[in-house]
PQR file of N, CA, C, O and H, with PARSE charges and radii, in Angstrom:
ATOM      1  N   MET A   1      74.118  87.890  77.661 -0.4000 1.5000
ATOM      2  CA  MET A   1      73.009  88.272  76.814 -0.0000 2.0000
ATOM      3  C   MET A   1      73.538  89.157  75.690  0.5500 1.7000
ATOM      4  O   MET A   1      74.302  90.090  75.935 -0.5500 1.4000
ATOM      5  N   ALA A   2      73.132  88.864  74.468 -0.4000 1.5000
ATOM      6  CA  ALA A   2      73.517  89.677  73.320 -0.0000 2.0000
ATOM      7  C   ALA A   2      72.651  90.929  73.304  0.5500 1.7000
ATOM      8  O   ALA A   2      71.437  90.864  73.115 -0.5500 1.4000
ATOM      9  H   ALA A   2      72.511  88.105  74.270  0.4000 1.0000
ATOM     10  N   LYS A   3      73.304  92.070  73.507 -0.4000 1.5000
ATOM     11  CA  LYS A   3      72.570  93.335  73.588 -0.0000 2.0000
ATOM     12  C   LYS A   3      73.482  94.446  73.113  0.5500 1.7000
ATOM     13  O   LYS A   3      74.660  94.480  73.466 -0.5500 1.4000
ATOM     14  H   LYS A   3      74.291  92.123  73.661  0.4000 1.0000
ATOM     15  N   SER A   4      72.948  95.352  72.317 -0.4000 1.5000
ATOM     16  CA  SER A   4      73.720  96.478  71.820 -0.0000 2.0000
ATOM     17  C   SER A   4      74.007  97.455  72.957  0.5500 1.7000
ATOM     18  O   SER A   4      73.118  97.765  73.750 -0.5500 1.4000
ATOM     19  H   SER A   4      71.990  95.324  72.030  0.4000 1.0000
ATOM     20  N   ASP A   5      75.254  97.944  73.039 -0.4000 1.5000
ATOM     21  CA  ASP A   5      75.633  98.867  74.105 -0.0000 2.0000
ATOM     22  C   ASP A   5      74.995 100.245  73.938  0.5500 1.7000
ATOM     23  O   ASP A   5      74.775 100.937  74.932 -0.5500 1.4000
ATOM     24  H   ASP A   5      75.976  97.693  72.394  0.4000 1.0000
ATOM     25  N   ILE A   6      74.698 100.655  72.727 -0.4000 1.5000
ATOM     26  CA  ILE A   6      74.148 101.990  72.509 -0.0000 2.0000
ATOM     27  C   ILE A   6      72.631 101.966  72.440  0.5500 1.7000
ATOM     28  O   ILE A   6      71.975 102.694  73.185 -0.5500 1.4000
ATOM     29  H   ILE A   6      74.876 100.093  71.919  0.4000 1.0000
ATOM     30  N   THR A   7      72.055 101.150  71.565 -0.4000 1.5000
ATOM     31  CA  THR A   7      70.603 101.172  71.373 -0.0000 2.0000
ATOM     32  C   THR A   7      69.863 100.238  72.317  0.5500 1.7000
ATOM     33  O   THR A   7      68.672 100.432  72.562 -0.5500 1.4000
ATOM     34  H   THR A   7      72.587 100.559  70.960  0.4000 1.0000
ATOM     35  N   GLY A   8      70.542  99.229  72.853 -0.4000 1.5000
ATOM     36  CA  GLY A   8      69.896  98.293  73.760 -0.0000 2.0000
ATOM     37  C   GLY A   8      69.081  97.224  73.052  0.5500 1.7000
ATOM     38  O   GLY A   8      68.315  96.509  73.698 -0.5500 1.4000
ATOM     39  H   GLY A   8      71.509  99.071  72.654  0.4000 1.0000
ATOM     40  N   LYS A   9      69.228  97.098  71.740 -0.4000 1.5000
ATOM     41  CA  LYS A   9      68.480  96.080  71.015 -0.0000 2.0000
ATOM     42  C   LYS A   9      68.957  94.690  71.410  0.5500 1.7000
ATOM     43  O   LYS A   9      70.152  94.469  71.607 -0.5500 1.4000
ATOM     44  H   LYS A   9      69.850  97.678  71.215  0.4000 1.0000
ATOM     45  N   ARG A  10      68.024  93.757  71.525 -0.4000 1.5000
ATOM     46  CA  ARG A  10      68.344  92.375  71.829 -0.0000 2.0000
ATOM     47  C   ARG A  10      67.324  91.465  71.156  0.5500 1.7000
ATOM     48  O   ARG A  10      66.462  91.940  70.418 -0.5500 1.4000
ATOM     49  H   ARG A  10      67.054  93.936  71.365  0.4000 1.0000
ATOM     50  N   LYS A  11      67.416  90.167  71.405 -0.4000 1.5000
ATOM     51  CA  LYS A  11      66.577  89.235  70.671 -0.0000 2.0000
ATOM     52  C   LYS A  11      65.094  89.425  70.982  0.5500 1.7000
ATOM     53  O   LYS A  11      64.716  89.819  72.085 -0.5500 1.4000
ATOM     54  H   LYS A  11      68.117  89.781  72.004  0.4000 1.0000
ATOM     55  N   LYS A  12      64.258  89.132  69.969 -0.4000 1.5000
ATOM     56  CA  LYS A  12      62.810  89.254  70.099 -0.0000 2.0000
ATOM     57  C   LYS A  12      62.166  87.889  69.919  0.5500 1.7000
ATOM     58  O   LYS A  12      62.749  86.988  69.317 -0.5500 1.4000
ATOM     59  H   LYS A  12      64.564  88.811  69.073  0.4000 1.0000
ATOM     60  N   THR A  13      60.975  87.748  70.440 -0.4000 1.5000
ATOM     61  CA  THR A  13      60.231  86.519  70.247 -0.0000 2.0000
ATOM     62  C   THR A  13      59.349  86.665  69.014  0.5500 1.7000
ATOM     63  O   THR A  13      58.808  87.736  68.742 -0.5500 1.4000
ATOM     64  H   THR A  13      60.501  88.480  70.930  0.4000 1.0000
ATOM     65  N   ALA A  14      59.213  85.556  68.264 -0.4000 1.5000
ATOM     66  CA  ALA A  14      58.425  85.555  67.043 -0.0000 2.0000
ATOM     67  C   ALA A  14      57.777  84.188  66.895  0.5500 1.7000
ATOM     68  O   ALA A  14      57.910  83.336  67.774 -0.5500 1.4000
ATOM     69  H   ALA A  14      59.652  84.685  68.484  0.4000 1.0000
ATOM     70  N   ASN A  15      57.083  83.977  65.797 -0.4000 1.5000
ATOM     71  CA  ASN A  15      56.415  82.707  65.543 -0.0000 2.0000
ATOM     72  C   ASN A  15      56.932  82.055  64.279  0.5500 1.7000
ATOM     73  O   ASN A  15      57.142  82.722  63.266 -0.5500 1.4000
ATOM     74  H   ASN A  15      56.975  84.669  65.083  0.4000 1.0000
ATOM     75  N   ASN A  16      57.140  80.733  64.339 -0.4000 1.5000
ATOM     76  CA  ASN A  16      57.256  79.932  63.128 -0.0000 2.0000
ATOM     77  C   ASN A  16      55.831  79.597  62.706  0.5500 1.7000
ATOM     78  O   ASN A  16      55.032  79.148  63.528 -0.5500 1.4000
ATOM     79  H   ASN A  16      56.969  80.190  65.162  0.4000 1.0000
ATOM     80  N   VAL A  17      55.508  79.805  61.454 -0.4000 1.5000
ATOM     81  CA  VAL A  17      54.169  79.511  60.963 -0.0000 2.0000
ATOM     82  C   VAL A  17      54.281  78.411  59.923  0.5500 1.7000
ATOM     83  O   VAL A  17      54.933  78.591  58.895 -0.5500 1.4000
ATOM     84  H   VAL A  17      56.156  80.169  60.786  0.4000 1.0000
ATOM     85  N   SER A  18      53.649  77.272  60.184 -0.4000 1.5000
ATOM     86  CA  SER A  18      53.711  76.144  59.263 -0.0000 2.0000
ATOM     87  C   SER A  18      52.703  76.325  58.132  0.5500 1.7000
ATOM     88  O   SER A  18      51.924  77.278  58.122 -0.5500 1.4000
ATOM     89  H   SER A  18      53.119  77.127  61.019  0.4000 1.0000
ATOM     90  N   HIS A  19      52.734  75.401  57.187 -0.4000 1.5000
ATOM     91  CA  HIS A  19      51.801  75.444  56.059 -0.0000 2.0000
ATOM     92  C   HIS A  19      50.358  75.315  56.544  0.5500 1.7000
ATOM     93  O   HIS A  19      49.449  75.890  55.946 -0.5500 1.4000
ATOM     94  H   HIS A  19      53.367  74.627  57.195  0.4000 1.0000
ATOM     95  N   SER A  20      50.145  74.559  57.628 -0.4000 1.5000
ATOM     96  CA  SER A  20      48.797  74.408  58.180 -0.0000 2.0000
ATOM     97  C   SER A  20      48.454  75.514  59.181  0.5500 1.7000
ATOM     98  O   SER A  20      47.453  75.423  59.892 -0.5500 1.4000
ATOM     99  H   SER A  20      50.884  74.092  58.114  0.4000 1.0000
ATOM    100  N   ASN A  21      49.283  76.551  59.234 -0.4000 1.5000
ATOM    101  CA  ASN A  21      49.062  77.752  60.056 -0.0000 2.0000
ATOM    102  C   ASN A  21      49.204  77.473  61.553  0.5500 1.7000
ATOM    103  O   ASN A  21      48.611  78.179  62.369 -0.5500 1.4000
ATOM    104  H   ASN A  21      50.096  76.625  58.656  0.4000 1.0000
ATOM    105  N   ILE A  22      49.976  76.460  61.921 -0.4000 1.5000
ATOM    106  CA  ILE A  22      50.286  76.200  63.329 -0.0000 2.0000
ATOM    107  C   ILE A  22      51.460  77.099  63.706  0.5500 1.7000
ATOM    108  O   ILE A  22      52.469  77.151  63.003 -0.5500 1.4000
ATOM    109  H   ILE A  22      50.458  75.886  61.258  0.4000 1.0000
ATOM    110  N   LYS A  23      51.312  77.801  64.818 -0.4000 1.5000
ATOM    111  CA  LYS A  23      52.339  78.756  65.243 -0.0000 2.0000
ATOM    112  C   LYS A  23      53.109  78.207  66.436  0.5500 1.7000
ATOM    113  O   LYS A  23      52.513  77.773  67.422 -0.5500 1.4000
ATOM    114  H   LYS A  23      50.492  77.759  65.389  0.4000 1.0000
ATOM    115  N   THR A  24      54.429  78.229  66.342 -0.4000 1.5000
ATOM    116  CA  THR A  24      55.294  77.838  67.452 -0.0000 2.0000
ATOM    117  C   THR A  24      56.277  78.970  67.709  0.5500 1.7000
ATOM    118  O   THR A  24      56.684  79.676  66.786 -0.5500 1.4000
ATOM    119  H   THR A  24      54.913  78.581  65.541  0.4000 1.0000
ATOM    120  N   LYS A  25      56.652  79.134  68.963 -0.4000 1.5000
ATOM    121  CA  LYS A  25      57.532  80.241  69.355 -0.0000 2.0000
ATOM    122  C   LYS A  25      58.965  80.000  68.890  0.5500 1.7000
ATOM    123  O   LYS A  25      59.437  78.863  68.849 -0.5500 1.4000
ATOM    124  H   LYS A  25      56.322  78.561  69.713  0.4000 1.0000
ATOM    125  N   ARG A  26      59.645  81.086  68.542 -0.4000 1.5000
ATOM    126  CA  ARG A  26      61.055  81.037  68.203 -0.0000 2.0000
ATOM    127  C   ARG A  26      61.660  82.401  68.526  0.5500 1.7000
ATOM    128  O   ARG A  26      60.945  83.352  68.841 -0.5500 1.4000
ATOM    129  H   ARG A  26      59.262  82.009  68.576  0.4000 1.0000
ATOM    130  N   TRP A  27      62.982  82.482  68.442 -0.4000 1.5000
ATOM    131  CA  TRP A  27      63.697  83.727  68.720 -0.0000 2.0000
ATOM    132  C   TRP A  27      64.214  84.347  67.433  0.5500 1.7000
ATOM    133  O   TRP A  27      64.679  83.638  66.542 -0.5500 1.4000
ATOM    134  H   TRP A  27      63.563  81.709  68.186  0.4000 1.0000
ATOM    135  N   GLN A  28      64.134  85.664  67.334 -0.4000 1.5000
ATOM    136  CA  GLN A  28      64.785  86.418  66.262 -0.0000 2.0000
ATOM    137  C   GLN A  28      65.973  87.133  66.895  0.5500 1.7000
ATOM    138  O   GLN A  28      65.800  88.079  67.663 -0.5500 1.4000
ATOM    139  H   GLN A  28      63.756  86.240  68.058  0.4000 1.0000
ATOM    140  N   ASN A  29      67.176  86.676  66.570 -0.4000 1.5000
ATOM    141  CA  ASN A  29      68.380  87.263  67.149 -0.0000 2.0000
ATOM    142  C   ASN A  29      68.847  88.456  66.325  0.5500 1.7000
ATOM    143  O   ASN A  29      68.708  88.469  65.102 -0.5500 1.4000
ATOM    144  H   ASN A  29      67.317  85.907  65.946  0.4000 1.0000
ATOM    145  N   VAL A  30      69.398  89.453  67.001 -0.4000 1.5000
ATOM    146  CA  VAL A  30      69.991  90.586  66.307 -0.0000 2.0000
ATOM    147  C   VAL A  30      71.436  90.255  65.989  0.5500 1.7000
ATOM    148  O   VAL A  30      72.052  89.426  66.659 -0.5500 1.4000
ATOM    149  H   VAL A  30      69.511  89.442  67.994  0.4000 1.0000
ATOM    150  N   ASN A  31      71.973  90.898  64.975 -0.4000 1.5000
ATOM    151  CA  ASN A  31      73.336  90.637  64.526 -0.0000 2.0000
ATOM    152  C   ASN A  31      74.282  91.521  65.336  0.5500 1.7000
ATOM    153  O   ASN A  31      74.549  92.662  64.960 -0.5500 1.4000
ATOM    154  H   ASN A  31      71.472  91.571  64.431  0.4000 1.0000
ATOM    155  N   ILE A  32      74.784  90.991  66.446 -0.4000 1.5000
ATOM    156  CA  ILE A  32      75.664  91.735  67.354 -0.0000 2.0000
ATOM    157  C   ILE A  32      77.123  91.452  66.980  0.5500 1.7000
ATOM    158  O   ILE A  32      77.522  90.299  66.817 -0.5500 1.4000
ATOM    159  H   ILE A  32      74.567  90.064  66.751  0.4000 1.0000
ATOM    160  N   GLN A  33      77.903  92.517  66.849 -0.4000 1.5000
ATOM    161  CA  GLN A  33      79.327  92.423  66.545 -0.0000 2.0000
ATOM    162  C   GLN A  33      80.097  93.200  67.611  0.5500 1.7000
ATOM    163  O   GLN A  33      79.651  94.260  68.049 -0.5500 1.4000
ATOM    164  H   GLN A  33      77.578  93.454  66.981  0.4000 1.0000
ATOM    165  N   THR A  34      81.234  92.682  68.023 -0.4000 1.5000
ATOM    166  CA  THR A  34      82.116  93.427  68.924 -0.0000 2.0000
ATOM    167  C   THR A  34      83.106  94.196  68.070  0.5500 1.7000
ATOM    168  O   THR A  34      83.835  93.602  67.276 -0.5500 1.4000
ATOM    169  H   THR A  34      81.595  91.821  67.668  0.4000 1.0000
ATOM    170  N   ARG A  35      83.138  95.518  68.228 -0.4000 1.5000
ATOM    171  CA  ARG A  35      83.990  96.364  67.405 -0.0000 2.0000
ATOM    172  C   ARG A  35      84.736  97.375  68.264  0.5500 1.7000
ATOM    173  O   ARG A  35      84.235  97.846  69.285 -0.5500 1.4000
ATOM    174  H   ARG A  35      82.546  96.000  68.873  0.4000 1.0000
ATOM    175  N   ARG A  36      85.953  97.696  67.819 -0.4000 1.5000
ATOM    176  CA  ARG A  36      86.716  98.800  68.410 -0.0000 2.0000
ATOM    177  C   ARG A  36      86.486 100.009  67.519  0.5500 1.7000
ATOM    178  O   ARG A  36      86.854  99.996  66.344 -0.5500 1.4000
ATOM    179  H   ARG A  36      86.360  97.313  66.989  0.4000 1.0000
ATOM    180  N   ILE A  37      85.883 101.050  68.069 -0.4000 1.5000
ATOM    181  CA  ILE A  37      85.558 102.265  67.326 -0.0000 2.0000
ATOM    182  C   ILE A  37      86.514 103.362  67.749  0.5500 1.7000
ATOM    183  O   ILE A  37      86.660 103.640  68.939 -0.5500 1.4000
ATOM    184  H   ILE A  37      85.584 101.060  69.024  0.4000 1.0000
ATOM    185  N   TRP A  38      87.173 103.992  66.771 -0.4000 1.5000
ATOM    186  CA  TRP A  38      88.047 105.126  67.058 -0.0000 2.0000
ATOM    187  C   TRP A  38      87.187 106.363  67.264  0.5500 1.7000
ATOM    188  O   TRP A  38      86.385 106.717  66.400 -0.5500 1.4000
ATOM    189  H   TRP A  38      87.054 103.766  65.804  0.4000 1.0000
ATOM    190  N   VAL A  39      87.352 107.018  68.403 -0.4000 1.5000
ATOM    191  CA  VAL A  39      86.607 108.234  68.720 -0.0000 2.0000
ATOM    192  C   VAL A  39      87.604 109.389  68.769  0.5500 1.7000
ATOM    193  O   VAL A  39      88.343 109.520  69.745 -0.5500 1.4000
ATOM    194  H   VAL A  39      88.004 106.730  69.104  0.4000 1.0000
ATOM    195  N   PRO A  40      87.638 110.233  67.728 -0.5600 1.5000
ATOM    196  CA  PRO A  40      88.642 111.307  67.704  0.2800 2.0000
ATOM    197  C   PRO A  40      88.450 112.352  68.804  0.5500 1.7000
ATOM    198  O   PRO A  40      89.413 113.014  69.192 -0.5500 1.4000
ATOM    199  N   GLU A  41      87.222 112.514  69.314 -0.4000 1.5000
ATOM    200  CA  GLU A  41      86.990 113.472  70.397 -0.0000 2.0000
ATOM    201  C   GLU A  41      87.703 113.055  71.682  0.5500 1.7000
ATOM    202  O   GLU A  41      88.118 113.912  72.462 -0.5500 1.4000
ATOM    203  H   GLU A  41      86.440 111.976  68.999  0.4000 1.0000
ATOM    204  N   PHE A  42      87.849 111.751  71.910 -0.4000 1.5000
ATOM    205  CA  PHE A  42      88.533 111.247  73.101 -0.0000 2.0000
ATOM    206  C   PHE A  42      89.955 110.815  72.797  0.5500 1.7000
ATOM    207  O   PHE A  42      90.722 110.518  73.712 -0.5500 1.4000
ATOM    208  H   PHE A  42      87.511 111.055  71.276  0.4000 1.0000
ATOM    209  N   ASN A  43      90.317 110.776  71.513 -0.4000 1.5000
ATOM    210  CA  ASN A  43      91.639 110.363  71.040 -0.0000 2.0000
ATOM    211  C   ASN A  43      91.998 108.955  71.514  0.5500 1.7000
ATOM    212  O   ASN A  43      93.119 108.704  71.957 -0.5500 1.4000
ATOM    213  H   ASN A  43      89.694 111.017  70.770  0.4000 1.0000
ATOM    214  N   ARG A  44      91.021 108.035  71.414 -0.4000 1.5000
ATOM    215  CA  ARG A  44      91.244 106.648  71.811 -0.0000 2.0000
ATOM    216  C   ARG A  44      90.191 105.750  71.169  0.5500 1.7000
ATOM    217  O   ARG A  44      89.198 106.218  70.611 -0.5500 1.4000
ATOM    218  H   ARG A  44      90.110 108.239  71.055  0.4000 1.0000
ATOM    219  N   PHE A  45      90.443 104.434  71.268 -0.4000 1.5000
ATOM    220  CA  PHE A  45      89.489 103.436  70.808 -0.0000 2.0000
ATOM    221  C   PHE A  45      88.527 103.103  71.941  0.5500 1.7000
ATOM    222  O   PHE A  45      88.899 103.136  73.114 -0.5500 1.4000
ATOM    223  H   PHE A  45      91.250 104.054  71.721  0.4000 1.0000
ATOM    224  N   ILE A  46      87.279 102.780  71.577 -0.4000 1.5000
ATOM    225  CA  ILE A  46      86.299 102.279  72.529 -0.0000 2.0000
ATOM    226  C   ILE A  46      85.785 100.955  71.980  0.5500 1.7000
ATOM    227  O   ILE A  46      85.351 100.888  70.831 -0.5500 1.4000
ATOM    228  H   ILE A  46      86.977 102.753  70.624  0.4000 1.0000
ATOM    229  N   SER A  47      85.830  99.905  72.787 -0.4000 1.5000
ATOM    230  CA  SER A  47      85.342  98.601  72.383 -0.0000 2.0000
ATOM    231  C   SER A  47      83.888  98.469  72.812  0.5500 1.7000
ATOM    232  O   SER A  47      83.557  98.652  73.984 -0.5500 1.4000
ATOM    233  H   SER A  47      86.183  99.959  73.721  0.4000 1.0000
ATOM    234  N   MET A  48      83.014  98.147  71.842 -0.4000 1.5000
ATOM    235  CA  MET A  48      81.584  98.065  72.118 -0.0000 2.0000
ATOM    236  C   MET A  48      80.969  96.891  71.393  0.5500 1.7000
ATOM    237  O   MET A  48      81.490  96.427  70.379 -0.5500 1.4000
ATOM    238  H   MET A  48      83.283  97.998  70.891  0.4000 1.0000
ATOM    239  N   LYS A  49      79.833  96.404  71.931 -0.4000 1.5000
ATOM    240  CA  LYS A  49      79.006  95.433  71.235 -0.0000 2.0000
ATOM    241  C   LYS A  49      77.925  96.224  70.508  0.5500 1.7000
ATOM    242  O   LYS A  49      77.136  96.928  71.139 -0.5500 1.4000
ATOM    243  H   LYS A  49      79.410  96.781  72.755  0.4000 1.0000
ATOM    244  N   LEU A  50      77.888  96.107  69.176 -0.4000 1.5000
ATOM    245  CA  LEU A  50      76.974  96.899  68.360 -0.0000 2.0000
ATOM    246  C   LEU A  50      76.249  96.012  67.365  0.5500 1.7000
ATOM    247  O   LEU A  50      76.764  94.972  66.954 -0.5500 1.4000
ATOM    248  H   LEU A  50      78.528  95.535  68.664  0.4000 1.0000
ATOM    249  N   THR A  51      75.048  96.429  66.980 -0.4000 1.5000
ATOM    250  CA  THR A  51      74.376  95.774  65.871 -0.0000 2.0000
ATOM    251  C   THR A  51      74.997  96.274  64.580  0.5500 1.7000
ATOM    252  O   THR A  51      75.664  97.309  64.564 -0.5500 1.4000
ATOM    253  H   THR A  51      74.630  97.273  67.314  0.4000 1.0000
ATOM    254  N   THR A  52      74.778  95.544  63.505 -0.4000 1.5000
ATOM    255  CA  THR A  52      75.336  95.972  62.223 -0.0000 2.0000
ATOM    256  C   THR A  52      74.708  97.277  61.763  0.5500 1.7000
ATOM    257  O   THR A  52      75.365  98.065  61.084 -0.5500 1.4000
ATOM    258  H   THR A  52      74.236  94.704  63.518  0.4000 1.0000
ATOM    259  N   ARG A  53      73.466  97.521  62.113 -0.4000 1.5000
ATOM    260  CA  ARG A  53      72.821  98.805  61.802 -0.0000 2.0000
ATOM    261  C   ARG A  53      73.521  99.939  62.549  0.5500 1.7000
ATOM    262  O   ARG A  53      73.725 101.016  61.989 -0.5500 1.4000
ATOM    263  H   ARG A  53      72.932  96.881  62.666  0.4000 1.0000
ATOM    264  N   ASP A  54      73.888  99.706  63.809 -0.4000 1.5000
ATOM    265  CA  ASP A  54      74.624 100.704  64.583 -0.0000 2.0000
ATOM    266  C   ASP A  54      75.957 101.034  63.913  0.5500 1.7000
ATOM    267  O   ASP A  54      76.335 102.202  63.817 -0.5500 1.4000
ATOM    268  H   ASP A  54      73.721  98.831  64.264  0.4000 1.0000
ATOM    269  N   ILE A  55      76.670 100.003  63.451 -0.4000 1.5000
ATOM    270  CA  ILE A  55      77.979 100.199  62.830 -0.0000 2.0000
ATOM    271  C   ILE A  55      77.860 101.047  61.566  0.5500 1.7000
ATOM    272  O   ILE A  55      78.682 101.934  61.333 -0.5500 1.4000
ATOM    273  H   ILE A  55      76.363  99.054  63.529  0.4000 1.0000
ATOM    274  N   ARG A  56      76.850 100.781  60.758 -0.4000 1.5000
ATOM    275  CA  ARG A  56      76.647 101.552  59.526 -0.0000 2.0000
ATOM    276  C   ARG A  56      76.335 103.017  59.829  0.5500 1.7000
ATOM    277  O   ARG A  56      76.829 103.914  59.146 -0.5500 1.4000
ATOM    278  H   ARG A  56      76.183 100.061  60.947  0.4000 1.0000
ATOM    279  N   THR A  57      75.520 103.253  60.846 -0.4000 1.5000
ATOM    280  CA  THR A  57      75.159 104.622  61.201 -0.0000 2.0000
ATOM    281  C   THR A  57      76.344 105.356  61.816  0.5500 1.7000
ATOM    282  O   THR A  57      76.529 106.546  61.560 -0.5500 1.4000
ATOM    283  H   THR A  57      75.119 102.524  61.400  0.4000 1.0000
ATOM    284  N   ILE A  58      77.152 104.666  62.625 -0.4000 1.5000
ATOM    285  CA  ILE A  58      78.342 105.284  63.206 -0.0000 2.0000
ATOM    286  C   ILE A  58      79.329 105.660  62.107  0.5500 1.7000
ATOM    287  O   ILE A  58      79.965 106.710  62.188 -0.5500 1.4000
ATOM    288  H   ILE A  58      77.002 103.700  62.833  0.4000 1.0000
ATOM    289  N   ASP A  59      79.469 104.818  61.076 -0.4000 1.5000
ATOM    290  CA  ASP A  59      80.334 105.157  59.947 -0.0000 2.0000
ATOM    291  C   ASP A  59      79.852 106.415  59.233  0.5500 1.7000
ATOM    292  O   ASP A  59      80.654 107.177  58.694 -0.5500 1.4000
ATOM    293  H   ASP A  59      78.953 103.964  61.010  0.4000 1.0000
ATOM    294  N   LYS A  60      78.550 106.624  59.232 -0.4000 1.5000
ATOM    295  CA  LYS A  60      77.978 107.765  58.512 -0.0000 2.0000
ATOM    296  C   LYS A  60      78.039 109.064  59.321  0.5500 1.7000
ATOM    297  O   LYS A  60      78.484 110.088  58.802 -0.5500 1.4000
ATOM    298  H   LYS A  60      77.898 106.005  59.669  0.4000 1.0000
ATOM    299  N   ILE A  61      77.595 109.037  60.600 -0.4000 1.5000
ATOM    300  CA  ILE A  61      77.487 110.290  61.358 -0.0000 2.0000
ATOM    301  C   ILE A  61      78.491 110.416  62.487  0.5500 1.7000
ATOM    302  O   ILE A  61      78.659 111.511  63.025 -0.5500 1.4000
ATOM    303  H   ILE A  61      77.234 108.206  61.022  0.4000 1.0000
ATOM    304  N   GLY A  62      79.164 109.344  62.867 -0.4000 1.5000
ATOM    305  CA  GLY A  62      80.152 109.396  63.937 -0.0000 2.0000
ATOM    306  C   GLY A  62      79.616 108.817  65.238  0.5500 1.7000
ATOM    307  O   GLY A  62      78.410 108.810  65.485 -0.5500 1.4000
ATOM    308  H   GLY A  62      79.028 108.455  62.430  0.4000 1.0000
ATOM    309  N   ALA A  63      80.535 108.334  66.060 -0.4000 1.5000
ATOM    310  CA  ALA A  63      80.163 107.642  67.294 -0.0000 2.0000
ATOM    311  C   ALA A  63      79.564 108.588  68.327  0.5500 1.7000
ATOM    312  O   ALA A  63      78.590 108.237  68.992 -0.5500 1.4000
ATOM    313  H   ALA A  63      81.514 108.340  65.859  0.4000 1.0000
ATOM    314  N   VAL A  64      80.130 109.775  68.470 -0.4000 1.5000
ATOM    315  CA  VAL A  64      79.649 110.705  69.494 -0.0000 2.0000
ATOM    316  C   VAL A  64      78.248 111.197  69.151  0.5500 1.7000
ATOM    317  O   VAL A  64      77.393 111.281  70.033 -0.5500 1.4000
ATOM    318  H   VAL A  64      80.922 110.060  67.929  0.4000 1.0000
ATOM    319  N   ALA A  65      78.001 111.521  67.894 -0.4000 1.5000
ATOM    320  CA  ALA A  65      76.671 111.987  67.473 -0.0000 2.0000
ATOM    321  C   ALA A  65      75.631 110.884  67.637  0.5500 1.7000
ATOM    322  O   ALA A  65      74.503 111.151  68.051 -0.5500 1.4000
ATOM    323  H   ALA A  65      78.696 111.453  67.178  0.4000 1.0000
ATOM    324  N   TYR A  66      76.003 109.649  67.316 -0.4000 1.5000
ATOM    325  CA  TYR A  66      75.064 108.530  67.440 -0.0000 2.0000
ATOM    326  C   TYR A  66      74.757 108.234  68.906  0.5500 1.7000
ATOM    327  O   TYR A  66      73.611 107.954  69.256 -0.5500 1.4000
ATOM    328  H   TYR A  66      76.919 109.432  66.980  0.4000 1.0000
ATOM    329  N   ALA A  67      75.770 108.295  69.758 -0.4000 1.5000
ATOM    330  CA  ALA A  67      75.549 108.069  71.186 -0.0000 2.0000
ATOM    331  C   ALA A  67      74.700 109.187  71.791  0.5500 1.7000
ATOM    332  O   ALA A  67      73.865 108.941  72.661 -0.5500 1.4000
ATOM    333  H   ALA A  67      76.701 108.523  69.473  0.4000 1.0000
ATOM    334  N   LYS A  68      74.920 110.408  71.327 -0.4000 1.5000
ATOM    335  CA  LYS A  68      74.128 111.539  71.824 -0.0000 2.0000
ATOM    336  C   LYS A  68      72.668 111.394  71.420  0.5500 1.7000
ATOM    337  O   LYS A  68      71.770 111.763  72.177 -0.5500 1.4000
ATOM    338  H   LYS A  68      75.598 110.608  70.620  0.4000 1.0000
ATOM    339  N   ARG A  69      72.429 110.854  70.221 -0.4000 1.5000
ATOM    340  CA  ARG A  69      71.069 110.628  69.733 -0.0000 2.0000
ATOM    341  C   ARG A  69      70.322 109.641  70.626  0.5500 1.7000
ATOM    342  O   ARG A  69      69.105 109.740  70.776 -0.5500 1.4000
ATOM    343  H   ARG A  69      73.158 110.554  69.607  0.4000 1.0000
ATOM    344  N   HIS A  70      71.045 108.689  71.218 -0.4000 1.5000
ATOM    345  CA  HIS A  70      70.431 107.667  72.065 -0.0000 2.0000
ATOM    346  C   HIS A  70      70.698 107.902  73.552  0.5500 1.7000
ATOM    347  O   HIS A  70      70.481 107.003  74.364 -0.5500 1.4000
ATOM    348  H   HIS A  70      72.034 108.608  71.096  0.4000 1.0000
ATOM    349  N   ASN A  71      71.159 109.080  73.913 -0.4000 1.5000
ATOM    350  CA  ASN A  71      71.401 109.479  75.309 -0.0000 2.0000
ATOM    351  C   ASN A  71      72.328 108.518  76.039  0.5500 1.7000
ATOM    352  O   ASN A  71      72.023 108.066  77.142 -0.5500 1.4000
ATOM    353  H   ASN A  71      71.335 109.810  73.253  0.4000 1.0000
ATOM    354  N   VAL A  72      73.477 108.203  75.409 -0.4000 1.5000
ATOM    355  CA  VAL A  72      74.473 107.311  75.997 -0.0000 2.0000
ATOM    356  C   VAL A  72      75.771 108.088  76.163  0.5500 1.7000
ATOM    357  O   VAL A  72      76.196 108.803  75.255 -0.5500 1.4000
ATOM    358  H   VAL A  72      73.725 108.570  74.513  0.4000 1.0000
ATOM    359  N   ASN A  73      76.400 107.947  77.327 -0.4000 1.5000
ATOM    360  CA  ASN A  73      77.685 108.583  77.577 -0.0000 2.0000
ATOM    361  C   ASN A  73      78.792 107.611  77.206  0.5500 1.7000
ATOM    362  O   ASN A  73      78.949 106.576  77.854 -0.5500 1.4000
ATOM    363  H   ASN A  73      76.055 107.366  78.065  0.4000 1.0000
ATOM    364  N   LEU A  74      79.569 107.931  76.163 -0.4000 1.5000
ATOM    365  CA  LEU A  74      80.624 107.044  75.690 -0.0000 2.0000
ATOM    366  C   LEU A  74      81.801 106.967  76.643  0.5500 1.7000
ATOM    367  O   LEU A  74      82.548 105.989  76.603 -0.5500 1.4000
ATOM    368  H   LEU A  74      79.441 108.771  75.636  0.4000 1.0000
ATOM    369  N   GLN A  75      81.991 107.941  77.482 -0.4000 1.5000
ATOM    370  CA  GLN A  75      83.141 107.929  78.387 -0.0000 2.0000
ATOM    371  C   GLN A  75      82.993 106.857  79.451  0.5500 1.7000
ATOM    372  O   GLN A  75      83.995 106.418  80.015 -0.5500 1.4000
ATOM    373  H   GLN A  75      81.384 108.735  77.514  0.4000 1.0000
ATOM    374  N   LYS A  76      81.770 106.420  79.745 -0.4000 1.5000
ATOM    375  CA  LYS A  76      81.550 105.379  80.750 -0.0000 2.0000
ATOM    376  C   LYS A  76      81.752 103.984  80.170  0.5500 1.7000
ATOM    377  O   LYS A  76      81.887 103.021  80.925 -0.5500 1.4000
ATOM    378  H   LYS A  76      80.956 106.776  79.287  0.4000 1.0000
ATOM    379  N   LEU A  77      81.775 103.855  78.839 -0.4000 1.5000
ATOM    380  CA  LEU A  77      81.930 102.525  78.225 -0.0000 2.0000
ATOM    381  C   LEU A  77      83.366 102.084  78.196  0.5500 1.7000
ATOM    382  O   LEU A  77      83.667 100.992  77.714 -0.5500 1.4000
ATOM    383  H   LEU A  77      81.665 104.637  78.226  0.4000 1.0000
TER
END
């Protein structure tokens, strides 16, 4: 299952809506990427499955701060 290791985001159900307003079920997938993130607090790389939004936020505030925001312990990953 494609799921973010930090936020837990995964695919959602949605509707295709035709011109005649007929609705059929479909999936909206999240953009999951496998990345090795350098964590200077642990002095090592951590490999995680992350959404692209997660990657952008980690680049901005850091992996430890982002994991703390979502109550995730990076040492267990």
